[in-house]
C-alpha positions as CSV (number, residue, x, y, z in Angstrom):
1,V,0.0,0.0,0.0
2,Y,1.4,3.3,-1.0
3,P,0.7,6.7,0.5
4,S,-2.0,7.1,-2.2
5,R,-3.6,4.0,-0.5
6,K,-3.3,2.1,-3.8
7,V,-2.7,-1.6,-3.5
8,Q,-0.2,-3.1,-5.9
9,L,1.7,-6.4,-6.4
10,D,5.5,-6.6,-6.2
11,Q,6.0,-2.9,-6.4
12,G,8.9,-1.7,-4.2
13,M,8.5,-0.2,-0.8
14,G,5.3,0.2,1.2
15,R,3.1,-1.7,3.6
16,S,2.9,-5.4,2.6
17,A,1.1,-8.6,3.4
18,Y,2.1,-12.3,3.0
19,L,-0.2,-14.8,1.4
20,C,0.7,-18.5,1.3
21,P,0.9,-19.8,-2.3
22,Q,-2.1,-22.1,-2.1
23,L,-5.5,-21.7,-3.7
24,S,-7.2,-22.4,-0.4
25,C,-5.3,-19.5,1.2
26,L,-6.3,-17.1,-1.5
27,A,-10.0,-18.2,-1.4
28,A,-10.1,-17.6,2.4
29,A,-8.3,-14.3,2.1
30,Q,-10.7,-13.1,-0.5
31,K,-13.9,-14.4,1.2
32,K,-12.9,-12.9,4.6
33,N,-11.2,-9.8,3.3
34,R,-8.0,-10.7,5.1
35,L,-5.8,-8.8,2.7
36,G,-7.9,-5.7,3.0
37,R,-7.8,-5.8,6.8
38,S,-4.1,-6.5,6.9
39,L,-3.3,-3.7,4.5
40,R,-5.9,-1.4,5.9
41,A,-6.9,-0.6,2.3
42,S,-9.5,-1.7,-0.2
43,V,-8.3,-4.5,-2.4
44,P,-9.7,-4.2,-5.9
45,K,-11.3,-7.2,-7.6
46,N,-8.8,-7.1,-10.5
47,L,-6.0,-7.6,-8.0
48,Y,-7.6,-10.8,-6.8
49,E,-8.0,-11.9,-10.4
50,T,-4.3,-11.4,-11.0
51,L,-3.5,-13.4,-7.8
52,W,-5.7,-16.3,-9.0
53,Q,-3.9,-16.3,-12.4
54,R,-0.5,-16.3,-10.8
55,L,-1.3,-19.1,-8.4
56,A,-2.9,-21.2,-11.2
57,T,0.4,-20.9,-13.2
58,M,2.8,-21.6,-10.3
59,P,4.4,-25.1,-10.3
60,S,3.1,-27.1,-7.4
61,K,5.5,-28.2,-4.7
62,P,5.7,-31.9,-3.9
63,N,4.2,-33.0,-0.5
64,L,7.1,-33.9,1.7
65,G,4.9,-35.5,4.3
66,N,5.7,-33.0,7.0
């Protein structure tokens, strides 16, 4: 989040939030507005669409049985 209160992905300095790279985490974050609350800013729908696309194209990590 920048001083303009605009939320952006991977753009330098500013307030940030971590989201685990799993579809279930993104679904819960979007449903419960977790990113918006964490960033104290409105998260636009197109940003969530971008996150869904990025996660869908990420290679999956093997389950190591931890």
